[in-house]
N, C-alpha and C positions, 0 to 999 in steps of 0.2 A: 504494499500500499504505499502511496506517494502522498505526502502531505506538503502542501504549497501555500506559503503566506507572503503578503506583500507588505513591505515597510517603507517608510520614509525615515532616513536616519540623517542627522547631522554630522557630516565628516570633518569634526573639528581637527585641526593639525593635519588634514589631508589624510585622514584614515578612520576606518571602523574596526572594530573588533569582533572575534568569534572566540567564545572561550568555554570552559568547563565552568558550569554555573556554581559548582560547589569548590571552586579554588579561587585563588586571587587573579589569575590571568596575567601575571607579570610579564610584560614585553619589553622592559626597560634595556635588557642586553642584547635583545634580539634585532633591535634596528641597526644593522651595519650598512656600510657602503653598499655591499651587494644586494642586501634585503631592500633598501630603498630603490636601487636600479629595478629590481625584479618586482617591486610593490607587493611584496609578501615577506613578513617577519614571522618566525616560527620559533615558539617554545613548546615544551611538552604538552602543556595543557591549553595553548592559546594561540591565535594567528592574527596578526595585524594586517589589514588589506590597505595598501596605499591607494589614494584616489587621485585623481586629477584636479579636483575642485575642494574647495574648503567652505562648501555650503551643503545644503541638503541634496541627497543621492536617493535614487529609487533602487530598493533592493527586494529581490525575489528570493526567497529561501525555500529549498526544496529537500525534504528528508526523503531519502530513497531506501530501498531495501537492497540494491546491488549498484554497482558501477553503471553510469550512463553512458549512452554512446557517445563517440566524439564529434561533436558540433562546432569545433573551434573555429571553423571558416566563417561562421556567423557572427564572430565576436572580435573586438580590437586587441585585447590582451587577455590571456588565460593562465592562470597559475593553479598548481595543486600543492597541498600540504597535508601532513597527518597531525592529529590531536587526539589525546587521550581524555576521554570523558569518564570520569570515575564512577558516577552514578547515573549516568545516562540523561543529563540535563545540560543542554547547550545553551548559551545565550549569544545573541547578535545585537550588537549596540553600537552607537558613536563613542569614540575613544574618551569623551569628557562627560557621556550619560551616567546617570546614576543606575548602577548595577541592579539593585533591587526592581527597578521598574523596567528592566529590559525584556524583550521578548525571549521567551524560553521555550525551547524544542526538545521534546524526547527523542533521544537516538539510543542506540543500544550501547550499554556500558563497555568501556575499553576503547580501543583504538578505533577511530573513524578517519575516513579521507574526505577531505573537502576539496572541491574545484570551484574556483572564483573566476567568472566570466564576465568580463566588463564590455560595455558597448557605449556608442555615442560620444566617444571620448575627444575627438577633435572638436565637435560642435560645443561640447562642454567647456573645453579649455578656452575656445574663441570668446564664449559668453563670459567666462570667468565668475566673477560674483554674483553676475545675474542669471547664471545658468539654471538655476532651479526655478526660474520664473515661468518656464515654458516646457512643456514635455519634449519639444523638438531640441532643446537644448541641455536636458538634465541628464547627467550621467547615470547610466544603469548598470546595476550589478547583480549577477545571479550567482546564488550560493547553492552548490549541490553538496549533501552530505550523504555518505553511506558508510556501513560498516566495512572495514579492511584493515589489514594488518599494517603496523608502521612502515613507512617507506620514505625515502629522502624528498624534499620539497623539488619542485621542477617548474620551469616555465614552459608551458605547451606552446604558447604564442606570444611574441613580444610586441608592444606598441611603444613607440616614443613620440614625445611632442616634437614638431620641427625644431631643429637646432640641438637637441638633446643627443647625447653619445653615451651608448651603455655597452659595455664589455659582457659578453657571455656567449 
């Protein structure tokens, strides 16, 4: 059974977080130069998703029973990471949101894989602080979660703003 939820989150500091609801989800050491370039910071119990804008973003969360098919051609930037969810409660929130008020999703306890697919990035970057005023310019993020063994993070598809340089 797939559960899908739509959220609007404030991507303060150009990020949103996914974490085990029963831990502190500390990403302070996870934001390295490479994770900033990849738009994905990984800790055992949390993931930080880098965004193009520092305003509201549209987020779709899908909890799945198995790995989804690859549809990365439909998105600008796609990354995957693993996180351990001890009691099966996952939160998705803006990085400065109040954790007790965050959306909580039931997932299998233990290791889960998360695929983050982002789209509409060029339009959002061009509109900048006004990007969340119109669906045509809002950054869209799809988060898919399914039970899977721990596996290293990877960039499936990379997007960079014009003028940015990323090694990888």
